[in-house]
C-alpha positions as CSV (number, residue, x, y, z in Angstrom):
1,M,-8.5,12.7,-89.4
2,R,-6.0,13.2,-86.5
3,R,-7.3,15.0,-83.6
4,L,-4.8,16.8,-81.1
5,Q,-5.2,16.9,-77.5
6,P,-3.3,19.5,-75.4
7,D,-0.9,17.1,-74.3
8,D,-0.1,16.7,-77.8
9,L,0.5,20.0,-78.4
10,L,3.0,20.2,-75.4
11,L,5.0,17.4,-77.4
12,V,5.1,19.6,-80.4
13,L,5.9,22.9,-79.0
14,G,8.4,22.1,-76.1
15,P,8.8,23.6,-72.7
16,R,6.5,26.4,-71.8
17,P,8.3,29.7,-71.3
18,S,7.7,31.8,-68.1
19,V,7.1,35.1,-70.4
20,D,5.4,35.4,-74.0
21,V,3.4,32.6,-73.9
22,G,1.5,33.8,-76.9
23,A,4.5,33.9,-79.0
24,W,5.6,30.6,-77.8
25,L,2.3,28.9,-78.8
26,R,2.0,30.9,-82.3
27,D,5.8,30.6,-83.4
28,G,5.8,27.1,-82.4
29,L,2.5,26.0,-84.2
30,R,4.0,28.0,-87.5
31,E,7.4,26.1,-87.4
32,A,5.5,22.7,-86.7
33,I,3.4,23.2,-89.9
34,R,6.4,24.4,-91.8
35,S,8.5,21.5,-91.0
36,G,5.5,18.8,-91.5
37,R,5.4,17.5,-87.5
38,L,1.8,18.9,-88.1
39,D,0.4,17.3,-91.4
40,H,-2.3,18.8,-93.5
41,G,-5.7,17.8,-91.9
42,V,-4.7,17.5,-88.6
43,V,-7.6,18.9,-86.3
44,L,-6.5,21.2,-83.2
45,P,-8.2,21.2,-79.9
46,S,-10.8,24.2,-79.3
47,A,-9.6,27.5,-77.9
48,R,-10.9,26.5,-74.3
49,T,-9.5,23.0,-74.4
50,T,-6.2,24.4,-75.2
51,A,-6.1,27.2,-72.7
52,S,-7.5,24.9,-70.0
53,G,-5.0,22.2,-70.9
54,L,-1.9,24.5,-71.4
55,S,-2.6,26.8,-68.6
56,L,-3.1,29.8,-71.0
57,A,-5.7,32.7,-71.2
58,R,-8.0,31.9,-73.8
59,G,-7.5,35.1,-75.4
60,T,-3.9,33.9,-75.8
61,V,-5.0,31.0,-77.6
62,S,-7.4,32.9,-79.8
63,S,-5.0,35.5,-80.8
64,A,-2.4,33.0,-81.8
65,V,-4.8,31.0,-83.8
66,D,-6.5,33.9,-85.7
67,E,-3.0,35.1,-86.5
68,L,-2.2,31.9,-88.0
69,V,-5.4,31.8,-89.8
70,G,-4.9,35.1,-91.2
71,E,-1.4,33.6,-92.6
72,G,-2.9,30.8,-94.2
73,V,-1.3,27.9,-92.3
74,L,-4.4,27.2,-90.3
75,V,-7.9,26.8,-91.7
76,S,-10.8,28.0,-89.4
77,R,-14.3,25.8,-89.9
78,P,-17.1,28.0,-88.2
79,R,-18.9,26.2,-85.4
80,S,-16.6,23.1,-86.1
81,S,-12.7,23.2,-86.1
82,V,-9.5,24.8,-86.6
83,V,-7.4,22.2,-88.9
84,V,-4.0,22.5,-90.5
85,A,-4.1,24.1,-94.0
86,D,-2.6,22.6,-97.2
87,V,0.7,24.6,-97.4
88,A,3.8,24.0,-99.8
89,R,6.9,22.8,-97.5
90,P,10.6,23.1,-98.7
91,A,11.8,20.0,-100.6
92,G,13.7,17.8,-98.7
93,G,11.9,18.0,-95.4
94,E,12.5,20.4,-92.5
95,D,16.1,21.1,-93.0
96,A,15.7,22.3,-96.4
97,A,16.3,26.2,-97.0
98,G,13.8,28.7,-96.3
99,P,10.4,28.6,-94.4
100,V,7.1,28.7,-96.0
101,V,6.6,31.7,-98.0
102,V,3.1,33.4,-96.7
103,R,1.9,36.5,-98.4
104,P,1.7,39.1,-95.5
105,A,-1.2,41.1,-94.9
106,S,-1.4,44.5,-96.1
107,V,-2.2,47.5,-93.7
108,G,-5.6,47.7,-94.8
109,T,-6.7,43.9,-95.1
110,P,-9.8,42.7,-92.8
111,D,-9.6,39.9,-90.2
112,P,-10.3,36.8,-92.2
113,A,-11.7,35.1,-88.9
114,L,-14.5,37.4,-89.3
115,F,-15.5,36.4,-92.8
116,P,-19.0,35.3,-92.6
117,R,-18.6,32.0,-93.8
118,A,-21.8,30.5,-93.7
119,A,-23.8,33.3,-95.0
120,W,-21.4,33.3,-98.1
121,A,-21.8,29.6,-98.4
122,R,-25.8,30.0,-98.2
123,A,-25.7,32.9,-100.9
124,V,-23.7,30.9,-103.2
125,R,-26.0,27.9,-103.2
126,E,-29.3,29.9,-103.5
127,A,-27.7,31.9,-106.5
128,M,-26.5,28.9,-108.2
129,R,-29.8,27.3,-107.9
130,D,-31.7,30.5,-109.3
131,L,-29.0,31.3,-112.0
132,P,-30.7,31.2,-115.4
133,D,-28.9,29.1,-117.9
134,A,-28.1,32.1,-120.0
135,D,-26.2,33.9,-117.3
136,L,-23.6,30.6,-117.4
137,G,-22.2,31.7,-120.7
138,Y,-19.5,34.7,-121.1
139,P,-20.5,37.4,-118.7
140,D,-21.7,40.9,-119.7
141,P,-18.4,42.8,-119.1
142,Q,-20.3,45.6,-117.5
143,G,-21.4,43.1,-114.8
144,L,-24.3,40.8,-113.7
145,L,-27.5,42.8,-113.8
146,A,-28.7,41.6,-110.6
147,L,-25.3,42.8,-108.8
148,R,-25.7,46.0,-110.6
149,E,-28.9,46.6,-109.3
150,A,-28.2,45.4,-105.7
151,L,-25.1,47.5,-105.6
152,A,-27.1,50.8,-106.8
153,A,-29.7,50.3,-104.2
154,H,-27.0,49.5,-101.6
155,L,-24.9,53.0,-102.4
156,R,-28.0,55.1,-102.5
157,T,-28.7,54.0,-99.0
158,T,-25.2,53.9,-97.3
159,R,-23.5,56.5,-99.6
160,A,-26.0,59.0,-100.3
161,A,-24.8,58.6,-103.9
162,P,-27.1,59.1,-106.9
163,V,-26.6,55.5,-108.5
164,S,-28.5,53.5,-111.2
165,A,-27.7,49.9,-112.5
166,D,-26.7,51.6,-115.8
167,D,-24.1,53.6,-113.8
168,V,-22.1,50.6,-112.6
169,V,-19.6,48.5,-113.7
170,V,-18.4,45.4,-111.9
171,V,-14.5,45.1,-111.7
172,S,-12.0,43.1,-109.9
173,G,-11.3,45.4,-107.1
174,V,-10.2,49.0,-107.1
175,A,-6.9,48.3,-108.5
176,Q,-8.3,47.0,-111.6
177,G,-10.7,49.9,-111.7
178,L,-8.0,52.5,-111.2
179,A,-5.9,50.5,-114.1
180,L,-8.9,50.6,-116.8
181,V,-10.0,54.2,-116.0
182,G,-6.2,55.2,-116.2
183,G,-5.9,53.5,-119.5
184,V,-9.2,55.3,-120.6
185,L,-7.5,58.7,-119.6
186,A,-4.2,57.8,-121.1
187,G,-6.0,56.7,-124.6
188,A,-8.3,60.1,-124.6
189,G,-4.6,62.1,-124.3
190,A,-3.0,59.9,-127.0
191,G,-0.9,62.2,-129.1
192,A,-0.9,65.2,-127.0
193,G,1.8,64.0,-124.2
194,A,1.0,62.0,-121.1
195,R,-2.3,63.0,-119.1
196,R,-1.7,64.6,-115.7
197,V,-3.8,63.3,-112.4
198,V,-3.6,65.1,-109.3
199,V,-2.9,62.6,-106.2
200,E,-3.0,63.1,-102.6
201,D,0.2,63.4,-100.6
202,P,0.9,61.3,-98.9
203,A,-0.9,58.5,-100.8
204,S,-1.6,54.7,-101.2
205,A,1.6,53.5,-103.2
206,G,-0.5,50.5,-105.0
207,A,-2.9,53.4,-106.5
208,L,0.0,55.3,-107.4
209,E,1.4,52.2,-109.2
210,Q,-1.8,51.7,-111.0
211,L,-2.1,55.2,-112.6
212,R,1.9,55.2,-113.5
213,G,1.3,51.8,-115.2
214,A,-1.4,53.3,-117.1
215,G,1.2,55.7,-118.5
216,L,-0.3,58.8,-116.6
217,D,1.9,61.6,-114.8
218,V,0.9,61.9,-111.1
219,V,1.1,65.4,-109.2
220,P,0.9,65.3,-105.4
221,V,-1.0,67.9,-103.6
222,P,-0.2,68.2,-100.0
223,V,-3.1,66.9,-97.4
224,D,-3.6,68.5,-94.1
225,D,-6.0,67.9,-91.3
226,A,-9.2,69.2,-93.6
227,G,-8.0,67.0,-96.8
228,I,-6.6,67.8,-99.8
229,R,-5.3,71.5,-100.3
230,T,-7.7,72.6,-102.7
231,S,-5.8,75.8,-103.1
232,E,-2.9,74.3,-104.5
233,L,-4.6,72.3,-107.2
234,P,-2.9,72.6,-110.4
235,T,-3.6,72.2,-114.4
236,A,-4.3,68.5,-114.7
237,D,-7.0,66.3,-116.3
238,A,-8.2,64.3,-113.2
239,A,-7.8,63.8,-109.6
240,L,-7.8,60.9,-107.3
241,V,-9.0,61.6,-103.8
242,T,-10.2,59.6,-100.7
243,P,-12.6,62.1,-99.2
244,A,-14.4,60.1,-96.7
245,H,-11.3,58.7,-95.0
246,Q,-7.9,59.7,-96.7
247,Y,-5.4,57.2,-96.8
248,P,-3.2,56.9,-94.9
249,L,-3.7,60.0,-92.7
250,G,-7.2,59.3,-91.7
251,V,-8.7,62.6,-92.0
252,V,-11.8,63.6,-93.7
253,L,-12.3,66.1,-96.6
254,A,-13.7,69.4,-95.2
255,P,-17.1,70.5,-96.9
256,D,-15.7,73.4,-98.2
257,R,-12.7,71.4,-99.7
258,R,-15.3,69.3,-101.2
259,R,-16.9,72.2,-103.0
260,D,-13.9,73.3,-104.1
261,L,-12.7,70.2,-105.7
262,V,-16.0,69.9,-107.5
263,A,-15.7,73.2,-108.9
264,W,-12.1,72.9,-110.2
265,A,-13.4,69.5,-111.9
266,R,-16.3,71.4,-113.5
267,D,-14.3,74.6,-114.3
268,G,-11.8,72.3,-116.3
269,D,-14.3,69.5,-117.5
270,R,-12.3,67.1,-115.3
271,L,-12.8,63.8,-113.9
272,L,-12.5,63.0,-109.9
273,L,-12.0,59.6,-109.1
274,E,-13.5,58.9,-105.7
275,D,-11.7,56.0,-104.0
276,D,-14.4,55.0,-101.4
277,Y,-12.1,51.9,-99.8
278,D,-13.4,51.7,-96.4
279,A,-16.1,54.6,-95.9
280,E,-18.6,52.1,-94.1
281,L,-16.3,51.3,-91.7
282,R,-16.8,54.8,-89.4
283,Y,-17.2,54.3,-85.7
284,D,-18.0,57.4,-84.3
285,R,-21.1,58.8,-86.4
286,Q,-22.2,58.1,-89.7
287,P,-19.9,58.4,-92.5
288,V,-20.2,61.4,-94.7
289,G,-21.9,61.0,-98.0
290,A,-20.0,60.2,-101.2
291,L,-18.6,63.0,-103.3
292,R,-20.4,61.8,-106.3
293,G,-23.7,63.2,-104.7
294,L,-22.2,66.9,-105.3
295,D,-21.7,66.2,-109.1
296,P,-22.6,62.6,-110.6
297,Q,-21.4,64.0,-113.9
298,R,-17.7,64.2,-113.2
299,V,-17.4,62.0,-110.0
300,A,-16.5,58.2,-110.6
301,L,-17.2,56.4,-107.4
302,M,-14.9,53.4,-106.9
303,G,-15.2,50.6,-104.1
304,S,-14.7,47.0,-103.4
305,V,-15.5,44.1,-101.0
306,S,-11.8,44.0,-100.0
307,K,-12.0,45.8,-96.6
308,L,-15.5,44.7,-95.9
309,L,-15.3,40.8,-96.7
310,S,-12.2,39.7,-98.4
311,P,-9.7,40.6,-100.6
312,A,-9.5,37.4,-101.9
313,L,-12.9,37.7,-103.6
314,R,-11.4,40.4,-106.1
315,L,-15.0,41.9,-106.5
316,G,-15.3,45.9,-106.8
317,W,-17.3,48.4,-108.7
318,V,-16.8,52.0,-110.8
319,V,-19.9,54.3,-110.5
320,A,-19.2,55.7,-113.7
321,P,-20.1,59.1,-115.0
322,P,-21.9,59.1,-118.3
323,G,-18.9,60.0,-120.6
324,L,-16.8,57.4,-119.0
325,R,-19.1,54.6,-119.1
326,A,-18.7,53.0,-122.6
327,A,-15.1,53.3,-122.7
328,L,-14.7,51.7,-119.4
329,V,-16.9,49.0,-120.0
330,D,-15.0,48.3,-123.5
331,A,-11.7,48.3,-121.6
332,K,-13.0,45.8,-119.4
333,R,-14.2,43.3,-122.0
334,R,-10.6,43.9,-123.4
335,A,-8.9,42.9,-120.2
336,D,-10.9,39.9,-119.1
337,L,-13.9,39.4,-120.7
338,G,-16.0,40.1,-117.2
339,C,-16.0,39.2,-113.7
340,S,-16.9,35.6,-112.4
341,V,-20.9,35.4,-112.8
342,P,-21.0,32.9,-109.7
343,E,-19.3,35.3,-107.1
344,Q,-21.3,38.1,-108.6
345,A,-24.7,36.4,-108.3
346,A,-23.7,35.1,-104.8
347,F,-22.8,38.7,-103.7
348,A,-25.7,40.2,-105.2
349,R,-28.0,37.5,-102.8
350,L,-25.7,38.6,-99.9
351,I,-26.9,41.9,-100.5
352,A,-30.2,41.3,-101.2
353,T,-31.1,39.1,-98.4
354,G,-29.7,41.8,-95.9
355,A,-27.1,39.3,-94.9
356,Y,-24.2,42.0,-95.9
357,A,-25.8,44.7,-94.0
358,R,-25.9,42.4,-90.8
359,H,-22.1,41.5,-91.7
360,L,-21.1,45.2,-91.7
361,R,-22.8,46.0,-88.4
362,R,-20.9,43.1,-86.7
363,T,-17.6,43.9,-88.0
364,R,-18.0,47.5,-87.3
365,L,-18.7,46.5,-83.8
366,A,-15.7,44.2,-83.5
367,Y,-13.4,46.6,-85.4
368,K,-14.4,49.6,-82.9
369,R,-14.0,47.8,-79.8
370,R,-10.7,46.4,-80.7
371,R,-9.5,50.0,-82.0
372,Q,-10.5,51.6,-78.7
373,V,-8.9,48.7,-76.5
374,L,-5.3,49.7,-78.4
375,L,-5.9,53.4,-77.9
376,D,-6.9,53.0,-74.2
377,A,-3.7,50.9,-74.0
378,L,-1.5,53.3,-76.1
379,G,-2.8,56.2,-73.7
380,R,-1.7,54.6,-70.6
381,A,1.4,53.2,-71.6
382,A,2.8,55.7,-73.9
383,P,0.7,58.9,-73.5
384,R,3.2,61.2,-75.5
385,L,2.4,59.1,-78.9
386,T,0.2,61.1,-81.1
387,V,-2.4,58.8,-83.1
388,E,-4.0,60.6,-86.1
389,G,-7.0,60.1,-87.7
390,V,-11.1,59.8,-87.3
391,A,-12.3,56.7,-85.6
392,A,-12.9,54.6,-88.9
393,G,-11.3,52.1,-91.0
394,L,-8.7,49.2,-90.5
395,H,-5.6,51.3,-90.0
396,L,-3.9,53.8,-87.7
397,V,-1.3,56.6,-88.2
398,V,1.0,56.7,-85.0
399,R,4.0,59.4,-85.2
400,M,7.4,58.9,-84.5
401,P,10.3,61.4,-83.6
402,D,12.5,60.6,-86.3
403,A,13.5,58.1,-89.1
404,A,15.4,55.8,-86.7
405,A,12.1,55.4,-84.5
406,E,9.9,54.9,-87.5
407,A,12.4,52.2,-89.1
408,H,12.2,50.3,-85.7
409,A,8.6,50.5,-85.2
410,V,7.9,49.2,-88.6
411,A,10.4,46.5,-88.3
412,G,9.1,45.5,-84.8
413,L,5.6,45.4,-85.7
414,R,5.9,43.3,-88.9
415,G,8.1,40.9,-87.1
416,R,5.2,40.4,-84.6
417,G,2.7,39.8,-87.6
418,V,1.2,43.2,-87.9
419,P,1.1,44.8,-90.9
420,A,2.9,48.2,-90.9
421,D,4.4,50.8,-93.2
422,A,6.6,53.7,-93.0
423,L,4.5,56.9,-93.2
424,S,7.7,58.8,-94.8
425,A,7.5,56.3,-97.9
426,A,4.1,57.3,-98.5
427,S,5.1,60.9,-99.1
428,A,6.6,62.6,-102.3
429,R,7.9,65.3,-99.8
430,P,10.1,65.6,-96.8
431,A,7.2,64.4,-94.1
432,A,7.0,63.9,-90.6
433,W,7.9,60.3,-89.7
434,G,5.4,57.8,-88.6
435,V,4.0,54.2,-88.9
436,V,1.0,53.4,-90.7
437,M,-0.3,50.2,-88.8
438,G,-2.9,47.5,-89.6
439,V,-5.0,46.7,-86.4
440,A,-8.2,44.7,-88.1
441,R,-6.4,41.5,-86.2
442,V,-4.7,43.4,-83.1
443,H,-6.5,42.2,-79.9
444,G,-6.1,40.2,-77.1
445,A,-2.2,39.5,-76.4
446,V,-1.0,41.2,-79.3
447,V,-2.1,44.6,-78.0
448,A,0.4,44.6,-75.1
449,E,3.0,43.8,-78.0
450,V,2.1,46.5,-80.1
451,V,2.2,48.9,-77.3
452,D,5.8,47.5,-76.3
453,V,7.2,48.0,-79.8
454,L,5.9,51.4,-80.4
455,R,6.9,52.7,-77.0
456,A,10.5,51.5,-77.2
457,A,10.5,52.8,-80.7
458,A,9.6,56.0,-80.1
459,D,11.7,56.5,-76.7
460,G,14.9,55.4,-78.7
461,G,15.4,52.0,-77.1
462,L,15.7,48.7,-78.5
463,V,12.3,47.1,-79.8
464,P,11.5,44.0,-77.7
465,M,12.8,41.0,-79.7
466,V,10.2,38.5,-80.8
467,R,10.6,35.5,-78.6
């Protein structure tokens, strides 16, 4: 296995520029991997060795490497090394058309460098060692009992939600949960026209896609600084809400509106879909309890590991009301027969041993620090910019003065590998402009680049070019 030294990196990267050395390191490594000049399995020197050998700040090196790990072109081996990943390259060598296509991170994607690899590997080993032979057949479509029991205990403690193992249906992420519940709702309305589901405005485009894909009509209701405007709730069959941390505006549903929403559901025998996507990532206080605590008969609580561990695991859950449970389990069975048992068993072990809780504490602290560093930098360099939302989650909303500024900010951030979406695109109404920005991996040298992009876009100037 070839192991690089700092001098080797200089040969690969070319002359060091006088400015923006982080981009020089990041882009140079990416291009060398894409072209095949750095082969699969090549080991990079440590961040400390690289920083010393190239006269760079260690944070600059770590930030560049973290970004490339997130893109999938490097692989980090905890307490060991960083190696070049086995990525697809254009046929015909480096002169063939097109770069390596790497799926960009979404706004709500966690930092993959924080994934607890050692704890997960240990959980997999222990879970498979103890897994009964009977559990290696086709899975229970409702989910592995050990995981449902562990999740029920976890949600009772962390989300103040009344949950038993019988209530839990294990799914392949909230996306599948929405699709399955949407299909059940649409089927219940067969022959009576399309079923109507209230959604927040603005809202997640992915969630709306799942509901519409199930054949449901979505009815947008505006969100303000107290959450969805319950006084404007129309006649509908269900509502999808994000009460603990509204996506994308980041507000918390006010207590009186929580009560009004539940009363609306009771009055019309309606279903409330509670997307609890990142509720445990609250940084300034304990998160509000789940809406399900107000009415377990009408609230389906949905969550996943996508924000807290990794979306690659495709593990989530629906805590289903009694009237939904049997139909949901049947829909899951027909969709894919059930989720992977080894991964369910490993996740159950991670929860039961306390490793999951320890991981949450560590990541909350890391994301809290990164968020505050970015906010402090924005406050110093661009005090006129308005940042919205409570201290929570993996994204920020930064308001922009007009459509052009919004477009420049989104393009500038994406050009630097920072996930970003246009706020105006998330709303069915004419809305104020802004950028919804993923901040999980914004740290080190990337902070200054983000601040420069946002300030330049808001001031109507040219966004700094990526060097």
